[in-house]
C-alpha atoms as an extended CHARMM CRD file, in Angstrom:
* protein
*
       111  EXT
         1         1  MET       CA              6.0440000000       69.0980000000      -30.2350000000  PROA      1               0.0000000000
         2         2  ASP       CA              8.8530000000       67.4710000000      -32.1710000000  PROA      2               0.0000000000
         3         3  CYS       CA             10.0470000000       65.0280000000      -29.5090000000  PROA      3               0.0000000000
         4         4  ILE       CA             11.4270000000       61.7880000000      -30.9600000000  PROA      4               0.0000000000
         5         5  PHE       CA             10.5240000000       59.7560000000      -27.8490000000  PROA      5               0.0000000000
         6         6  CYS       CA              6.9400000000       61.0900000000      -27.9120000000  PROA      6               0.0000000000
         7         7  LYS       CA              6.7850000000       59.8610000000      -31.5020000000  PROA      7               0.0000000000
         8         8  VAL       CA              8.1160000000       56.4530000000      -30.4220000000  PROA      8               0.0000000000
         9         9  ALA       CA              5.4790000000       56.2970000000      -27.6770000000  PROA      9               0.0000000000
        10        10  LYS       CA              2.7350000000       57.0980000000      -30.2130000000  PROA      10              0.0000000000
        11        11  GLY       CA              4.0440000000       54.5320000000      -32.6990000000  PROA      11              0.0000000000
        12        12  GLU       CA              4.9200000000       57.2300000000      -35.2440000000  PROA      12              0.0000000000
        13        13  VAL       CA              8.6300000000       56.3100000000      -35.2000000000  PROA      13              0.0000000000
        14        14  GLN       CA              9.7470000000       52.6900000000      -35.2950000000  PROA      14              0.0000000000
        15        15  ALA       CA             11.5560000000       51.2240000000      -32.3300000000  PROA      15              0.0000000000
        16        16  THR       CA             12.2070000000       47.6990000000      -31.1060000000  PROA      16              0.0000000000
        17        17  VAL       CA              9.7420000000       47.6820000000      -28.2420000000  PROA      17              0.0000000000
        18        18  VAL       CA             10.4020000000       45.0190000000      -25.6100000000  PROA      18              0.0000000000
        19        19  GLN       CA              7.7600000000       45.8750000000      -23.0250000000  PROA      19              0.0000000000
        20        20  GLN       CA              5.0380000000       48.4240000000      -22.3450000000  PROA      20              0.0000000000
        21        21  ASN       CA              2.0020000000       49.1800000000      -20.2620000000  PROA      21              0.0000000000
        22        22  ASP       CA             -0.4240000000       52.0810000000      -20.1760000000  PROA      22              0.0000000000
        23        23  ARG       CA              2.1450000000       54.5110000000      -18.6760000000  PROA      23              0.0000000000
        24        24  TYR       CA              5.6290000000       53.3670000000      -19.7510000000  PROA      24              0.0000000000
        25        25  LEU       CA              7.4520000000       51.9670000000      -22.7710000000  PROA      25              0.0000000000
        26        26  ALA       CA             10.7790000000       50.1370000000      -23.0640000000  PROA      26              0.0000000000
        27        27  PHE       CA             12.7150000000       49.7790000000      -26.3070000000  PROA      27              0.0000000000
        28        28  ARG       CA             16.2230000000       48.9210000000      -27.4670000000  PROA      28              0.0000000000
        29        29  ASP       CA             18.7420000000       51.7480000000      -27.7530000000  PROA      29              0.0000000000
        30        30  ILE       CA             19.9060000000       52.2670000000      -31.3540000000  PROA      30              0.0000000000
        31        31  ASN       CA             23.4720000000       52.8950000000      -30.1090000000  PROA      31              0.0000000000
        32        32  PRO       CA             23.9200000000       50.2290000000      -27.4230000000  PROA      32              0.0000000000
        33        33  GLN       CA             26.6730000000       50.6580000000      -24.8360000000  PROA      33              0.0000000000
        34        34  ALA       CA             26.1700000000       47.1750000000      -23.3200000000  PROA      34              0.0000000000
        35        35  PRO       CA             24.8300000000       43.8140000000      -24.5420000000  PROA      35              0.0000000000
        36        36  GLN       CA             21.4780000000       44.8230000000      -23.0590000000  PROA      36              0.0000000000
        37        37  HSD       CA             20.8160000000       48.5510000000      -23.4880000000  PROA      37              0.0000000000
        38        38  LEU       CA             17.2030000000       49.5790000000      -23.2520000000  PROA      38              0.0000000000
        39        39  LEU       CA             15.4960000000       52.9090000000      -22.8380000000  PROA      39              0.0000000000
        40        40  VAL       CA             12.4850000000       53.2060000000      -20.5660000000  PROA      40              0.0000000000
        41        41  ILE       CA             10.2700000000       56.2560000000      -21.0460000000  PROA      41              0.0000000000
        42        42  PRO       CA              7.0280000000       57.5960000000      -19.6850000000  PROA      42              0.0000000000
        43        43  LYS       CA              4.4560000000       57.7480000000      -22.4880000000  PROA      43              0.0000000000
        44        44  THR       CA              3.6300000000       61.3220000000      -21.5250000000  PROA      44              0.0000000000
        45        45  HSD       CA              6.2090000000       64.0120000000      -22.1920000000  PROA      45              0.0000000000
        46        46  MET       CA              8.4290000000       65.2620000000      -19.4100000000  PROA      46              0.0000000000
        47        47  ALA       CA             11.6800000000       66.8810000000      -20.5420000000  PROA      47              0.0000000000
        48        48  THR       CA             13.9090000000       66.0400000000      -17.5660000000  PROA      48              0.0000000000
        49        49  VAL       CA             13.7410000000       64.6000000000      -14.0790000000  PROA      49              0.0000000000
        50        50  ASN       CA             13.8910000000       68.2360000000      -12.9040000000  PROA      50              0.0000000000
        51        51  ASP       CA             10.3600000000       68.6500000000      -14.2880000000  PROA      51              0.0000000000
        52        52  ALA       CA              8.9300000000       65.7900000000      -12.2240000000  PROA      52              0.0000000000
        53        53  THR       CA              6.2400000000       66.6480000000       -9.7060000000  PROA      53              0.0000000000
        54        54  ASP       CA              4.7460000000       63.2120000000       -9.0390000000  PROA      54              0.0000000000
        55        55  ALA       CA              6.8920000000       60.8770000000       -6.9370000000  PROA      55              0.0000000000
        56        56  GLY       CA              4.5330000000       57.9930000000       -7.7050000000  PROA      56              0.0000000000
        57        57  HSD       CA              5.0930000000       58.4450000000      -11.4320000000  PROA      57              0.0000000000
        58        58  LEU       CA              8.8810000000       58.4510000000      -10.9850000000  PROA      58              0.0000000000
        59        59  GLY       CA              8.7090000000       55.4410000000       -8.7020000000  PROA      59              0.0000000000
        60        60  GLY       CA              6.5460000000       53.6400000000      -11.2490000000  PROA      60              0.0000000000
        61        61  LEU       CA              9.1160000000       54.4150000000      -13.9460000000  PROA      61              0.0000000000
        62        62  LEU       CA             11.8960000000       52.8580000000      -11.8490000000  PROA      62              0.0000000000
        63        63  LEU       CA              9.8190000000       49.7880000000      -10.9870000000  PROA      63              0.0000000000
        64        64  PHE       CA              8.9810000000       49.3330000000      -14.6570000000  PROA      64              0.0000000000
        65        65  ALA       CA             12.7120000000       49.6170000000      -15.5040000000  PROA      65              0.0000000000
        66        66  ARG       CA             13.4340000000       46.9310000000      -12.8910000000  PROA      66              0.0000000000
        67        67  ASP       CA             10.7780000000       44.6770000000      -14.4390000000  PROA      67              0.0000000000
        68        68  VAL       CA             12.3000000000       45.2180000000      -17.8910000000  PROA      68              0.0000000000
        69        69  ALA       CA             15.7480000000       44.2540000000      -16.5640000000  PROA      69              0.0000000000
        70        70  ARG       CA             14.2950000000       41.0760000000      -15.0950000000  PROA      70              0.0000000000
        71        71  ALA       CA             12.4310000000       40.2240000000      -18.2950000000  PROA      71              0.0000000000
        72        72  GLN       CA             15.6160000000       40.7280000000      -20.3370000000  PROA      72              0.0000000000
        73        73  GLY       CA             17.5330000000       38.2930000000      -18.1240000000  PROA      73              0.0000000000
        74        74  VAL       CA             19.8480000000       40.6970000000      -16.3250000000  PROA      74              0.0000000000
        75        75  GLY       CA             17.8780000000       41.2090000000      -13.1190000000  PROA      75              0.0000000000
        76        76  ASP       CA             19.7590000000       38.6290000000      -11.0580000000  PROA      76              0.0000000000
        77        77  ARG       CA             23.2200000000       39.1110000000      -12.6090000000  PROA      77              0.0000000000
        78        78  GLY       CA             23.1360000000       42.8800000000      -12.2100000000  PROA      78              0.0000000000
        79        79  TYR       CA             22.3640000000       45.9550000000      -14.2470000000  PROA      79              0.0000000000
        80        80  ARG       CA             22.7150000000       49.7090000000      -14.1300000000  PROA      80              0.0000000000
        81        81  LEU       CA             19.9560000000       52.3160000000      -14.3240000000  PROA      81              0.0000000000
        82        82  VAL       CA             21.0610000000       55.7290000000      -15.5850000000  PROA      82              0.0000000000
        83        83  ILE       CA             19.0960000000       58.9640000000      -15.8430000000  PROA      83              0.0000000000
        84        84  ASN       CA             21.0550000000       61.7550000000      -17.5230000000  PROA      84              0.0000000000
        85        85  THR       CA             19.7700000000       65.2560000000      -16.7880000000  PROA      85              0.0000000000
        86        86  ASN       CA             20.4220000000       68.2810000000      -18.9890000000  PROA      86              0.0000000000
        87        87  GLY       CA             23.4440000000       68.9350000000      -21.1790000000  PROA      87              0.0000000000
        88        88  GLU       CA             26.2810000000       68.6050000000      -18.6940000000  PROA      88              0.0000000000
        89        89  GLY       CA             24.6430000000       65.4800000000      -17.3240000000  PROA      89              0.0000000000
        90        90  GLY       CA             24.8180000000       63.8780000000      -20.7630000000  PROA      90              0.0000000000
        91        91  GLN       CA             21.1460000000       64.1670000000      -21.7580000000  PROA      91              0.0000000000
        92        92  THR       CA             20.7520000000       64.4280000000      -25.5370000000  PROA      92              0.0000000000
        93        93  VAL       CA             17.0440000000       63.6510000000      -25.9450000000  PROA      93              0.0000000000
        94        94  PHE       CA             14.9240000000       65.9160000000      -23.7850000000  PROA      94              0.0000000000
        95        95  HSD       CA             12.2500000000       63.4220000000      -22.8200000000  PROA      95              0.0000000000
        96        96  LEU       CA             12.8490000000       61.7790000000      -19.4530000000  PROA      96              0.0000000000
        97        97  HSD       CA             14.2940000000       58.3100000000      -19.9640000000  PROA      97              0.0000000000
        98        98  VAL       CA             16.0640000000       55.6210000000      -17.9780000000  PROA      98              0.0000000000
        99        99  HSD       CA             18.9000000000       53.6720000000      -19.5580000000  PROA      99              0.0000000000
       100       100  VAL       CA             18.8630000000       50.0110000000      -18.5260000000  PROA      100             0.0000000000
       101       101  LEU       CA             22.3660000000       48.6060000000      -19.0850000000  PROA      101             0.0000000000
       102       102  GLY       CA             23.3140000000       44.9970000000      -18.4620000000  PROA      102             0.0000000000
       103       103  GLY       CA             24.8290000000       41.8280000000      -19.8240000000  PROA      103             0.0000000000
       104       104  ARG       CA             28.3920000000       42.6970000000      -18.7740000000  PROA      104             0.0000000000
       105       105  ALA       CA             30.2240000000       43.8960000000      -15.6850000000  PROA      105             0.0000000000
       106       106  MET       CA             29.8390000000       47.6520000000      -15.1920000000  PROA      106             0.0000000000
       107       107  GLN       CA             32.8780000000       49.7920000000      -14.3870000000  PROA      107             0.0000000000
       108       108  TRP       CA             33.1760000000       52.6360000000      -11.9010000000  PROA      108             0.0000000000
       109       109  PRO       CA             33.4880000000       55.5440000000      -12.1740000000  PROA      109             0.0000000000
       110       110  PRO       CA             31.1520000000       55.5980000000      -15.1790000000  PROA      110             0.0000000000
       111       111  GLY       CA             32.4500000000       58.7780000000      -16.7780000000  PROA      111             0.0000000000
């Protein structure tokens, strides 16, 4: 498999990792859209949220994203979690990931 996020999770591709545990990894986005823009991924490959079968795993991913937001100092001020799914949903890397965006006021609608 030639998945860039799988390679990040394995340490084969460099990333600025900010937090990790045995199941999830958080690192800085290389094209940030907010002062704090992190990507949170499961360490095991799953292409999209459509492929999820384990609610506990998805819930764990969201709780980990929340913990990352808190650790990065945006938990109390506010932040946005975004999961893009498939092409029309804006997904460009087909490994499930959560964008954690914070450090500025978010606008609505987002796009």
